[in-house]
Backbone as ProteinMPNN parsed JSONL, in Angstrom:
{"seq_chain_A": "MLEHLQKAKQLLWAFVEIGFLTVLSVILIYLLLGAKSGVFVTGVAQNVIAFAGAVPEQSLVGLAIVLAIVFLVARRMR", "coords_chain_A": {"N_chain_A": [[14.812, 58.972, 58.367], [17.106, 58.491, 58.791], [16.681, 58.753, 61.484], [15.491, 56.794, 62.184], [17.249, 54.353, 61.683], [19.628, 55.024, 63.726], [18.105, 54.764, 65.683], [17.592, 51.972, 65.938], [19.997, 51.011, 65.829], [21.119, 51.848, 68.456], [18.989, 50.279, 69.808], [20.0, 47.474, 68.965], [22.467, 47.337, 70.16], [22.238, 47.549, 72.796], [20.661, 45.089, 72.872], [22.893, 43.66, 72.658], [24.935, 44.191, 74.867], [23.274, 42.955, 76.857], [23.329, 40.499, 76.128], [26.137, 39.826, 76.514], [26.466, 40.671, 79.288], [24.657, 38.644, 80.317], [25.889, 36.212, 79.646], [28.34, 36.825, 81.156], [27.202, 36.862, 83.705], [26.459, 34.434, 84.418], [28.82, 33.071, 84.005], [30.333, 34.06, 86.08], [28.469, 33.333, 88.363], [28.795, 30.156, 87.848], [31.918, 30.31, 88.512], [31.42, 30.797, 91.234], [29.939, 28.534, 92.707], [30.607, 26.144, 90.971], [30.574, 23.526, 90.194], [28.166, 22.191, 90.645], [26.751, 24.241, 90.197], [24.144, 24.09, 88.708], [22.615, 22.106, 85.516], [21.892, 24.371, 83.285], [24.101, 26.442, 83.797], [26.541, 25.02, 83.847], [26.594, 23.951, 81.403], [26.601, 26.414, 79.987], [29.057, 27.235, 80.483], [30.739, 25.354, 80.182], [30.739, 25.5, 76.989], [31.943, 28.154, 76.654], [34.182, 27.761, 77.501], [35.219, 25.904, 75.898], [35.127, 27.32, 73.397], [36.974, 29.333, 73.661], [39.292, 27.869, 74.413], [39.696, 27.059, 71.331], [40.428, 28.987, 69.907], [43.145, 30.657, 68.437], [45.908, 31.231, 69.58], [47.816, 33.269, 68.345], [45.493, 35.061, 66.798], [44.321, 36.291, 69.346], [46.094, 37.943, 70.277], [46.369, 39.452, 67.911], [43.872, 40.362, 68.083], [43.792, 41.734, 70.42], [45.817, 43.684, 70.172], [44.607, 45.293, 67.672], [42.023, 46.262, 69.859], [43.782, 47.768, 71.352], [44.763, 50.017, 69.525], [42.342, 51.27, 68.85], [41.217, 52.09, 71.175], [43.254, 53.595, 71.897], [43.351, 55.858, 69.995], [40.666, 56.436, 70.213], [41.244, 57.975, 73.036], [42.725, 59.804, 72.026], [41.305, 61.428, 70.506], [39.466, 62.96, 71.925]], "CA_chain_A": [[14.946, 57.703, 57.907], [18.366, 58.138, 59.558], [16.658, 58.261, 62.777], [15.113, 55.508, 62.313], [18.561, 53.889, 61.703], [20.287, 55.087, 64.981], [17.186, 54.09, 66.875], [17.877, 50.367, 65.413], [21.424, 50.899, 66.029], [20.957, 51.649, 69.59], [18.659, 49.001, 70.213], [20.839, 46.346, 68.855], [23.626, 47.9, 70.979], [21.568, 47.581, 73.979], [20.704, 43.662, 73.035], [24.181, 43.001, 72.529], [25.294, 44.356, 75.804], [22.503, 42.562, 77.714], [23.588, 39.504, 75.916], [27.274, 40.299, 76.877], [26.186, 40.603, 80.314], [24.494, 37.707, 81.14], [26.998, 35.346, 79.609], [29.147, 37.118, 82.432], [26.9, 36.345, 85.178], [26.495, 32.805, 84.39], [30.524, 32.642, 84.369], [30.731, 34.459, 87.333], [27.821, 32.027, 89.123], [29.712, 28.791, 87.414], [32.964, 30.438, 89.274], [31.204, 31.067, 92.55], [28.805, 27.43, 92.583], [31.302, 25.327, 90.662], [29.968, 22.32, 89.316], [27.055, 22.548, 91.393], [25.976, 25.556, 89.466], [23.325, 23.661, 87.734], [22.746, 21.93, 83.992], [22.578, 25.532, 82.527], [25.243, 27.547, 83.994], [27.589, 24.056, 83.822], [26.682, 23.778, 79.929], [27.521, 27.538, 79.046], [30.84, 27.794, 81.381], [32.136, 24.357, 79.248], [31.061, 26.229, 76.019], [32.957, 29.279, 76.7], [35.893, 27.359, 77.828], [35.72, 25.121, 74.561], [35.347, 28.534, 72.589], [37.986, 30.33, 74.553], [40.416, 26.987, 74.064], [39.695, 26.64, 69.95], [40.741, 30.283, 69.324], [44.282, 30.506, 68.217], [46.783, 32.525, 70.417], [47.42, 34.675, 67.341], [44.268, 35.796, 67.035], [43.723, 36.999, 70.53], [47.22, 39.004, 70.053], [46.126, 40.408, 66.968], [42.712, 41.337, 68.621], [44.311, 42.545, 71.588], [46.552, 44.942, 69.375], [43.463, 46.068, 67.799], [41.721, 47.51, 70.908], [44.912, 48.749, 72.224], [44.417, 50.904, 68.746], [40.917, 51.555, 69.33], [41.579, 52.849, 72.739], [44.231, 55.187, 72.305], [42.475, 56.542, 69.021], [39.472, 57.463, 71.154], [41.154, 59.031, 73.846], [43.33, 61.054, 71.409], [40.043, 61.839, 69.623], [38.729, 63.593, 73.123]], "C_chain_A": [[16.414, 56.996, 58.942], [18.246, 58.164, 61.075], [16.144, 57.14, 63.191], [16.513, 54.295, 62.717], [19.505, 54.176, 62.986], [19.338, 54.878, 65.924], [17.574, 52.725, 66.827], [19.038, 50.283, 65.937], [21.563, 50.819, 67.764], [20.517, 50.479, 70.565], [19.093, 47.99, 69.989], [21.736, 46.642, 69.612], [23.163, 46.925, 72.548], [20.866, 45.793, 74.224], [22.347, 43.277, 73.339], [25.223, 43.149, 73.877], [24.938, 43.691, 77.071], [22.862, 41.118, 77.789], [25.129, 39.113, 76.879], [27.045, 39.624, 78.652], [25.62, 39.3, 80.651], [25.51, 36.429, 81.028], [28.271, 36.02, 80.754], [28.675, 36.957, 83.592], [26.824, 35.043, 85.095], [27.946, 32.653, 85.009], [30.543, 32.941, 85.878], [29.93, 33.172, 88.138], [28.999, 30.557, 89.133], [31.026, 29.141, 88.567], [32.502, 30.398, 90.896], [30.982, 29.509, 93.312], [30.128, 26.078, 92.044], [30.38, 24.642, 90.001], [28.623, 21.817, 89.573], [26.065, 23.425, 91.133], [24.628, 24.82, 88.372], [23.399, 23.09, 86.425], [23.378, 23.2, 82.732], [23.657, 25.994, 82.499], [26.274, 26.332, 83.396], [27.616, 24.055, 82.313], [27.394, 25.287, 79.291], [29.019, 27.922, 79.427], [31.392, 26.632, 79.909], [32.036, 25.224, 77.922], [31.422, 27.267, 75.845], [34.322, 28.944, 76.836], [36.4, 26.56, 76.62], [35.804, 26.494, 72.996], [36.704, 28.845, 72.726], [39.321, 29.02, 73.919], [40.4, 26.613, 72.485], [40.078, 28.018, 69.27], [42.401, 30.467, 69.515], [44.748, 31.522, 69.059], [47.147, 33.92, 69.554], [46.594, 35.307, 66.985], [44.069, 36.153, 68.157], [45.286, 37.973, 70.373], [46.759, 39.856, 69.599], [44.887, 41.446, 67.606], [43.048, 42.301, 69.907], [44.985, 43.889, 71.081], [45.362, 46.006, 68.475], [42.635, 47.309, 68.451], [42.745, 47.955, 71.313], [44.924, 50.189, 70.892], [43.914, 51.643, 68.501], [40.845, 52.805, 69.972], [41.999, 53.882, 72.482], [44.166, 56.074, 70.884], [41.397, 57.557, 69.824], [39.731, 58.31, 71.988], [42.201, 60.186, 73.4], [42.686, 62.369, 71.043], [39.425, 63.473, 70.902], [39.022, 65.381, 73.218]], "O_chain_A": [[16.69, 55.918, 59.467], [19.132, 57.818, 61.857], [16.278, 56.589, 64.284], [16.654, 53.624, 63.739], [20.262, 53.225, 63.184], [19.731, 54.799, 67.088], [17.95, 52.291, 67.916], [19.176, 49.297, 66.662], [22.061, 49.828, 68.298], [21.081, 49.93, 71.512], [18.702, 47.149, 70.799], [21.999, 45.511, 70.021], [23.693, 45.956, 73.092], [20.624, 45.306, 75.328], [22.736, 42.608, 74.296], [26.184, 42.388, 73.99], [25.646, 43.651, 78.077], [22.841, 40.458, 78.828], [25.158, 38.26, 77.766], [27.354, 38.514, 79.084], [26.322, 38.745, 81.497], [25.885, 35.763, 81.993], [29.171, 35.216, 80.997], [29.425, 36.886, 84.566], [27.319, 34.494, 86.079], [28.219, 32.251, 86.14], [30.755, 32.085, 86.737], [30.556, 32.176, 88.502], [29.717, 30.116, 90.031], [31.179, 28.322, 89.474], [33.299, 29.952, 91.722], [31.65, 29.216, 94.304], [30.433, 25.185, 92.835], [29.486, 25.134, 89.313], [28.029, 21.091, 88.777], [24.921, 23.481, 91.584], [24.41, 25.299, 87.259], [24.404, 23.533, 85.87], [24.311, 23.25, 81.93], [24.317, 26.075, 81.463], [26.884, 26.686, 82.388], [28.751, 24.166, 81.849], [28.313, 25.382, 78.477], [29.841, 28.647, 78.867], [32.128, 26.933, 78.97], [33.097, 25.744, 77.577], [31.297, 27.62, 74.672], [35.324, 29.553, 76.46], [37.585, 26.473, 76.3], [36.423, 26.413, 71.935], [37.514, 28.577, 71.839], [40.145, 29.348, 73.065], [41.209, 25.715, 72.255], [40.009, 28.081, 68.042], [42.89, 30.421, 70.644], [44.118, 32.559, 69.268], [46.93, 35.099, 69.832], [46.939, 36.467, 66.758], [42.97, 36.684, 67.991], [44.928, 39.149, 70.448], [46.546, 40.926, 70.169], [44.844, 42.675, 67.655], [42.556, 43.394, 70.187], [44.705, 44.993, 71.546], [45.299, 47.227, 68.622], [42.484, 48.485, 68.12], [42.468, 49.009, 71.887], [45.09, 51.327, 71.331], [44.352, 52.685, 68.014], [40.584, 53.962, 69.643], [41.465, 54.974, 72.677], [44.987, 56.981, 70.752], [41.31, 58.774, 69.986], [39.029, 59.313, 72.114], [42.499, 61.177, 74.066], [43.004, 63.557, 71.102], [39.119, 64.625, 70.593], [38.506, 66.044, 74.117]]}, "name": "protein", "num_of_chains": 1, "seq": "MLEHLQKAKQLLWAFVEIGFLTVLSVILIYLLLGAKSGVFVTGVAQNVIAFAGAVPEQSLVGLAIVLAIVFLVARRMR"}
């Protein structure tokens, strides 16, 4: 049973990574081509910009602190 859960976890993380890389690729295309990059690319870029603008600065600082702590703990565990 634990083997199946581990396999499912790996599969879900693979999908998350693929989705994240897809969004990053679309943003890169938008940065390279600008407004002429197409409807889909422009729509994704506008959604990312709107989401980033809606997140309060305090949340970003808190997230950065948590990520720094996780990074430091992970380095210490090696």
